[in-house]
N, C-alpha and C positions, 0 to 999 in steps of 0.2 A: 460313506458317510458315517458318523457315529452320534448315536445319541449324547446329550446332554443337560445338566439341569444346573440352572444357573440363580443365585440367590441375591439379591440385591437389597441393600437398607439406603434408604433416602431419606436426607433431612427433610424434616416436616416444614420448616419455614422456606425454602427452594423448591418443594415439588407441588405443584398447584392442583388442583382438583383430585387430591389423594392418588395421585400418582399415574393416573388412565393413562394421561399425554407420553409418559415414559413407557408406557406399557406398547402404547403404539407405535412409538418409535422406535423401541427394542425388536418389535414383530417386523416392521419394516425394515430394518436394519439385517436381519437374520435372512431376510426372502432375498434382499439387494446382493446379500454375498451368496445367492445359490443355496441356502438351504431350505429347510421346514420347521415353520412353527407349529409347535405342539400347543398343551395346554399352559394357561397363565392362571396360576393362585395368588389373588391377592389376599394376604394375610393380616392386612390392617396396620392399626399402629400398635407400637411395644415399647414398654418401659424398658429401658438398657440396665442392667445392674451396674456397669459402672458409664461414666461420661464418654463419649467417642466426640472429639473435636466441640467440648462446650455446649453438647446436646444431649439431653437426659430421653429422648423416646425419637425413632425413627418408625418408618412405613414400610414394611416386608413385602417383597416381590419374588415370586417363585416361578421360573420359567421353566419349561422343555421344551426342546428342539432338537434339530438333527443337521450337522453342519460338517463340514470338509475341518480338521483339525488344524491344519494351516490357518484357516480364517477366523480359528476361536481366538488367536492371537491377536486378529486387528480389533476385536470385539474388547478383549482386556485392554489393549492399548488405546481405545475410545474413548471408553469409563475410567482410564487411570485418573485423569486429570478432570472429570467433570465435577464440578461444584455440587451437583445436585446429589452424587452418589457417597455415602459416607464409608460403607462398605460393600462388598461384592465376592461371590466365589463361584468359580466355575467349575465342576466336575463332570466326568464320564459317568453317565445314566446307566448301571449294568443290573437294574433290576430286570427279573426275567417278566416277560409280555405276560403272561398268566399264572395263578398258582397253580401249583400241581395238584390233581385231585385224586391221585393213585396212592395216597399216602394211608397206611392202613396201621393202627395203634393196637398194640397188645397189653390189653389191660386185665390180665389176670392177677 
């Protein structure tokens, strides 16, 4: 299984309760596909630089999870036609687990 990060922008008019229901639905989908749900970061409402589907703002959500790469395609297909989702992006999370503490700076 690989680690992934997914960012979703939801339509304010179609996402009830500040997208809390969407977060639960996404977590259930990942676990039903055999993955492990990590951290969920609700980033709140943000104004767009330009309109997306005649909307001027959206609700941003950031998810971290582990899943089989073939199952990620199922997630993309499920949310491709979802009317609540204005945009989504799923990428492989390649950040290190913890920062390295053995770095020494020579400031002479």
